N, C-alpha and C positions, 0 to 999 in steps of 0.2 A: 729881747726875748722873742718877740713876734717874728723878727728876722730869722732867728735860729730855728723856730718852728717851721717857717716856710722852707728853709734850706733842707731840713730833715725830711719834710714831706716830699719835696721834689726828688730827693735821693731815694726814698722808699718807692715812689711811683716809678722811678726809672728801672726798678727791678722787675716790674711787670712786663709781660710780652709787649714787644714794640708795635702795637697796633697804631694805625693812623688816628684812632679814636682817642688815644691818650692825651693828645694836645687839647681836646675839647672837654676835659674833665672840669667840672664846675668849681670844685674847691681849689684846684690849682689856678684857675682863672681868677677866682676871687682874691687869692693871696697875691697873685701877680699884679692885680689892679691896685693893690694897696689895702692893707688891713690894719685898722687903728684900734686903740683901746676902746673907743666908743663902739666900734663894730663888735668887739668881743663882749662888751657889757650887754649890748642889745641881743646878741645871739644866746648868751647864757640865760638871760631872763626869759627869752622866748622858748628855749629848750626846756626850762623848768616848768613852764606853763603846759607845754605839750606833754611833758613827762607825766604830769598830774593827770591829764586826760587819758594818756595811753596806758597807765598802770592798771586801772580796773578794766578798761576796755579790752586789753590784751588777754586778761584772764577770762573775761566773758566770751570772747571769740574762740578761745581754745576750748572752753567747755561746750560751746555751741557746735564746734567742729568734731566733738566726740573724743577729745583727749583731756588730760589733766591740765589745770590752769597754768602750771609752771611752763608748759611748752609754749604758750602764748607769750609769756614774759621773756623767755629765751629768744623768741623770734624778734621781739622789739629790741632786745639788747644787741644780738649778733647781727641780724639782717639790717636793723636800723642804722647801726654804725658803719657796717661794710658798704652798704649802698650809698650812704652819704659821702663816704670817702672817695668812692669811685664814680659816682653818678654824674649825669649831665645836666641836672637841674639844681639851681642854687638854693631853693627854699623847700623842696619836696621832703616829706617825712614818710618813711616806709615802715611797714610792719604788718601784722596780721590784719586782714580786713573782712568785713561781713560778706563781701561778694564770694569769697572762697568757701563759705560754709556749706553751700549746697554741693560743692565738688568734693570737699574733704570728708564730709560725714559718711558717704558710701564707702570711701576708701578705708577709713578707720574701722568701720563695721566689718568689712570683708577681710582686710589684711592686717588690722591692728596698728599700733603706733609705729612699729618697724616698717610696715608697708607704706604707711603715710609718709614717713621721713624719706624712704627710698624714692618714692614717686616725686617728692619735692626736689630731691637731689637731681633726678633725671630731668625734671622740668627746668632746673637751673642750667643744665648743660644745653638744653634746647634754646633757652633764652640767650645764652652766650653766642650760640651759633647764629641766631637771628640778628643779633647786634653786629657781629663780625661780618656777616654777609650784607650788612647795611640795608636791612629790610624794615627798619623802624618806620619809614614813611608809609609802608604798605598798610599799617594799622589804620591810617587815616581813611582808607578806602572802605572800611567797614561802615555801612550806612547807619545813620542816626536812629532810624526806627528799630534796627536790630539791637543796638546797645540800650536804648530806652526800654524796649520790650523785655529783654532778659534781665535787666537791672530791676525793673518793677516786679518781675516774676520772682527773682531772688529775694526781694524784700518781703513778698507775701510768704514765701517758704520760711524765712527766718522768723518772722512774726509768729507764724503758726507753731514753730518749734519751741518758742519761748513760753507758750501758754502752759506747758506742763509745770515749769518751775514757778511761773508767775501766779498760778492758781493753786499750786501745791498738789497737783493731780498725781494719783498713783497709777502708773501705766506699767503693766507687767512686761510687755514687749512693744517697742516702738517700731512699726513696720518701716520698710525702706521707701515705699512709694507714697506720694502725697495723699491721694484719696484714702488709702488705708490708714495713714496717720490721722487724718481728720476724723475718720470713723473711730479710731482708737481713743482719741481725745474726747469725742462725744460720749463714748461708753464710760469713760472715766470721770465725767463731770460730777457724779454724786460723791466722789472722793475729795472734792475741792475743800481746802482748809482755810478758814477765815484768817488765821494768823499770817499765812503766806500772802493772802490777798491784801491784807492790811499793810504789810511791809512793802509789797510791790506797788500798791497804790500810793503810799507815801513817797517812795522813790520816784515814781513816775510824775507825781505832781511837782516835786522839787526840780526835776530835770526840765519840766516844761516851763514853770513859772519863775524859777530863780534867775534866769538870764534877764528877765524884765525888771527884777529888783536890783541886781548887782551884776554887772558884766565883767568886773575885774576878777572875781573869785570864780573859778571854773565850776559849772553846775555839777558835773560828775563827782568832784571832790566833796561838795556840800551834801549832795543827795545820798551818796553811798556811805559817807561818814555818819550822817543822821540815821540812815537805815540800820547800820551796824550798832550804833549806840541804843537806838530804840529797841532793837531785837534783844540786846543784852539786858537792858533795864526791865523790859516786860517779862523776859524769861526769869528774872529774879523775883519780880513781884508776883507773878502768877506761875505756879509750877506746871500748869497745863499749857502755858504759852510756849510753843516750841516751833522753831523754823529751821529748815535745812540751811547749812552754811558750807563754805568751802571746806572747813575742817571736818564736818560730819559726812560730807559726800566723797572727799578725796583723801588719799593717804600716800605715803611714800615709805620706802624701806631704807633703814640705816643699820648696817650690821645685822641684817635679817630681822630687824624689829620694825613693825609698821607704826608710823607716827602720823597724826592727822595734819591736814593742810598741805602746804607746799614746803619743799626743802629750803632751809636758810643757807643756801650755797650758791655760788656762781655757776653758770652753765659750764659743764665739763665736757671735753671732747670725747667722741666715740663714733664708731662706724654706724651709719643709719640702720643697716640690717641687723645690728647687734641688739637693737631694741626689741621688745616682745611683739609677737604676732597676735592674731585673734584669739589663740588659745592660751596666751600668757607666756608661751615658750619663745625662745629666741628664733628669729627667722633664719632660714637657710637660703643663702644667695644662690640663685640658679638662673639659667637662661629662660626657663619657663616662667619664673616669677617676674623677670624683667619684661617678658612679652605680655604678661597679664597686666602689668602696671603701665605699659607704654601709652595706651589711650588716655589714662588718667593723667599721666605726665604731660601729654600734649594739651589736655584741657587746662591744667594748672598754668602751663606756659602761655597759652593763648589768653586766658583771662588775666594773668599777671601782666602781659604785654599791653593789653587793651587798657586795663585800669591804671597802670603806672603812667602811660603816655597821656591818658585823659587827665589824670591828676597833674601831670607836668604842664599841660596846656592851661588848666585852671590856674596853676601857680604863676605862669607867665602873664596871664591876664590880670591877676591881682597885684603882682609885684613888679610888672613892667620888665621882666627878664625874658630870655630866650633859651630854651633847653635844646640839647642835642639828643634826638631820639635814639640813635644807634649807641651812643655812649651810655645812655640810660638803660637800654636793654642789656648791654654787657654787665653793667653794675647790678641790675636786678638778677641776672643770671648768676653772677658770682655770689651775691647775697643769698640766693636760694640754694646754692651749693654749700655754703658755709653754715647756714642756719641749721639744717638737719644734722650736721656733724656735732653740733652742740645741743641737740634735742629740740630745735625750733621747727615750726611748721612753715607752710608757704607764706611768703611776704610779697607785698607789692606797694606801690605808692598809694597812700591813704588820703583821699580828697579832704575829708573833714579835718584830720590832724594837720594836713598841709595848710588848709585855710586858717586854722587856729594859730599855726606857726607864723604865718605872714601877718595876721592881725596883731600878734603879740610883739611884732617888730623884728622878726628874723631877717638877716641880711645875707648869710652864707650857709653852706652845709654844716658849719660848726654847730648851729642850733640843733640840727637833727642828731649830731653826735652827743651833745649835752643831754638831749632827751633820752638817748640810749643809756648814758651813764647814770642818769637819775633813776631809771627803772632798775638798773643793776644795784645801785645803792639801796633802793627800797627793798629789793629782795633780800639783801644781806642784813638790813636793819629792821625791817618791818614784817618779815614773813609770819611770825606768830600772830600779829594783829590782822594781817590779811586773811588768815584762816577764819576769822569771825564774820566776814562779809556774807550776808544772806544770799542764797541763790536767787530768791525772788527779786532782790535788788539788782543783781546782774541781769536777770531776765528783763526787768523794766528798762534798764539802760539799752539793751539790744532792741527792745520795741521802739525806742526813740530813734536808734540808728536805722532800723528798718523803715520807719516812716520817712526820715530824711532821705534815705537812699531811694525810695520809690519815686520821689519827685512827682507826687500824685497830680498836682496842678498842671505840670508840664505834660504829663502823660495824657490827661484829659484834653488839654489844649491841642495836642498833636492829633488826637482822635477827631477833634472838631474841625480843624482847619486843613489838615494834610490831605493830599490826593488819596483816593480810595486804595490805590495799590500800596502806598506807604502805610496806611491804616491796617491793611490786611497783613503786611509783614510784621508790624508792631504787635498786633494781637496774636499772630501765630507764634512769635518768639515768647511772648508773655505766657501763653497757654502751654506751650511745649516745655518751658522751664518749670512750670508748676507740676504738670502731669508727669513729665519724664525727668529730664535733667538739663543742665546748661549746655552740655556738649551737643546734644541733639538740637537744642533750641538755636544755638549760634550757627551750627552747620546748616540747618534748614533755613534759618533767616538769611544767611549770606547767600545761599543758593537761590532763594526766592528773589532777593534783591538783585542778584546778578542777572537772573532771567528777565526781571522787569526793566533793568537797565538796558539790556540788549534790545528789548522790545522798543524802548524809547529811542535808542540810537537808530534802530531800523526805521522808526517813524520819521526821523529828521534826515535820514539818508535817502538818496534816490538819484535817478538819472532822467534827463530830458533830451529828447531828440528835436533839434531845431534846424530848419532849412531856410535858405534865403537870407533876408535881412534880420539882424538881431541888434537890440539896443546897445549891447556892450561892444559892438564892432563899429569901427568908423565907416566901413563900406560893406555892402552886402556881399555874401559869398557867391561864387559862380554857380550856375546851374549844375546839378549833379554832385555838389559838395555839401555835406551835412555837418552840423555841429552837434556833438553829443556831450552834454555837460553832466559830470558826476559830482555830487555834493555830499559831504559827510564822510566819516571813516568807512573804509572798504574792508569790513571784517565779516566773520562768518555769520553774524546775525543780520547783516544788512546787504550782503553781496547780491543775493538773488533779486532783491528789489532794485538795487542800483544798476544792475547790468541787464535787466529784463527787456528794457525798451530797445536795446541794440538789435533784437530780433526783428524789429519792425522796419528796418531800413529797406528802401525800395530797391528793386533790381536795377534801376537807372542810376543808382549812386555810384559815382566814380571814385570819390574820396570822402573820408570822414575825418573831421577835426575832433579828436578826443581830448576834452578839457578836464584835467584832473587837478586844477589849481586849488579847489576846495576839498581835496582829500588829504587830511593831515597824516593819517596812518593807514597801513595796509597789512593784513595778516596773511597767513599761508592760504586760507580759503579765498581771500580776495585776489591773491596772486594767481591761484589756479584759474579762477573765473576770468581774470584779465588775460591770461595766456590763452585760454580757450577762445575768447572773443577775438583776440588778435589773429590766432590761427584761422578761425572761420572767415574773417574778413579778408585775409590775404589769399585764402583759397578762392574766394569770390573775386579776386583781382581788384580789391578796393585798396587804394592807397591810404595809409593811416598817418595822420599828423598828431603825435602825442605831445600835449603842451601842458606846461605848468607843474611839472613834478616837484613835490616838496622833498626834503632831505630823506626822511625815513622811507617813503616809497621808492625813491631813486636808489638808495642803498640796497633795498630788497631786490629791485630789478637787476642791479649789477651782480648780486650774489646768484641770482637765477640765470645769469648770462643772457639777459634780454637786452640786446643792443640794436642800434639803428641798422636797417637793411636798405641799401640804396635802391630807391625807386619803389619801396614797399612800406617801410616803417621809418619815420623820421621823428626826431626829438627836437622840441623847441622849449625855450625858457618861458615864453608867454604865448597867450592865445593870439595876440595881434600879430606876432612874428609868424606863427603857423598860418594865420589867415592870409597874410601877405604872400607867403610861399604858395599857398593853394591858388590864389588869384593869378600868380605868375605861371604856375604849372598848368592850370586849367582855365585859360582865358575864355571869356564868353565868345561865341561865334560872332563874326562881323554881321552887322545888320544887312538884310537883303536889299539889293539895288532896285530903285524904282524904275530904271531904264529897261524897256522891253528887250527881249532877245533879238539878235540880228535877223533871224528868219521871219520875224513878224513885223519888221520895220517897213514903213511905206517907201515907195520909190524916192530916190533923191529929189526928183523934180517931175512934175506932170505937165509942166508948161511945154506947148508944142515948139518945135524948132522954128527959128525965124527963116 
């Protein structure tokens, strides 16, 4: 049976575009390595555990993102299965995540569900392009203070957003920007409802303390079930006890009739822009709409790429596997293109669910597929019961997610021990995420980190002008021959410092030995500076011995058609070879004779003749 499954999967995968990435598919590799019944049993059990965790969390994240809870469930079902089938990580679980909340809420408020799904579809196309272009490794160049800063900022925003449901506050209009939201919540504090606070506190306590009592039973299952039962019992015992639930907050239409809760139906296909816009009417697809959604699509794609690859790295560390970042990006892209077609929102690799998956014994992507099937089965079988989940309980769960996401201890540790420049970048990203949004925060953070990196590289780059004897040379250089050593990358941030000392060569210099052995890379600015220096030296009739070119600078000089010129510009593989040629071409003058000139010599003999 397993052999048949493996053959059918390979046949289906062969229908995909023949990217070189296809051979690095994690599921295909797992089946090729041998998949036993024991592996299947472990994957099924792990998938069920993750499914229990993902079921309420997917609904809570959808609500936090400004859409109905079923959209989160459809994301876990469709994107969770598609990404597992095509991805490059063996144990990663994908679905809606808390990091997307701050990006998706403004889109949903401005463009409605249809605009949010269309932006997600566009983000999927961008992710596929990144993966096909093999840009997965570039995500590794985003500095740690940037990711730490905006992640902690997102956690603060998510936690703030949950206070409305956790406390049962009545807020007429929730503003778009964070300071205004805090002010609106503060004004609404007198409307807090004890019933909502009690259910939220019960859920929060169980989520925190249950793992210390029993680690086998997932805390979200126990906490949310207890909250639902408690709300139902207290509602019957006391008529005045009433809490908001999924059923009282959300509804769906069937044959024109509104019904409470979520539909007891599987995700059905449809074009993303066919879903309602901000006014409840169907969106009209246009170039202007795409143009307006493009920045949001880039933000979703960037965040999805960062989080999915970070999650894959965490999975590798826990499971001892190795993911392929480009294959994973393609899978994330296809998943985010398929998800909105079935009503799902943005998806990416979920670190917490991935860790749960590995701890539960997952071995291959089949565990993530089982998790998606479990969520689907729950929607079909338990939709009426899910409608009774209190909103305060879902808010409590997201408060725990926000706390875990913030990594407060690590954030504070970085502030305490990191260099001041990194601390500045982290605090800038944190503040910009809260006050503005993640797009501005990441853009500014990466820009600041890049500027600081250039400054640091410029500090370690430079040039030294040496004359006469040098410890790296076996013999001293002849008079009039100088050694100029450039160390570090010759790029636009460091070129001026590296080449500046060349201006200090004396007028008596006949030749210069230009040592570039320690220049690993050179960019266009470095090339222009080098060309200018060579031209200036040759005009001064200084012979140049260029020594120690590495591969990248050598290729760049070849493209620029900078070649040896007999008697003026000579290339050597090593400094010692160049020094030997300089000694041969410019030998030191012979030492002056101690014998006086003939005109001053005394007579051959002063003895008188005999």
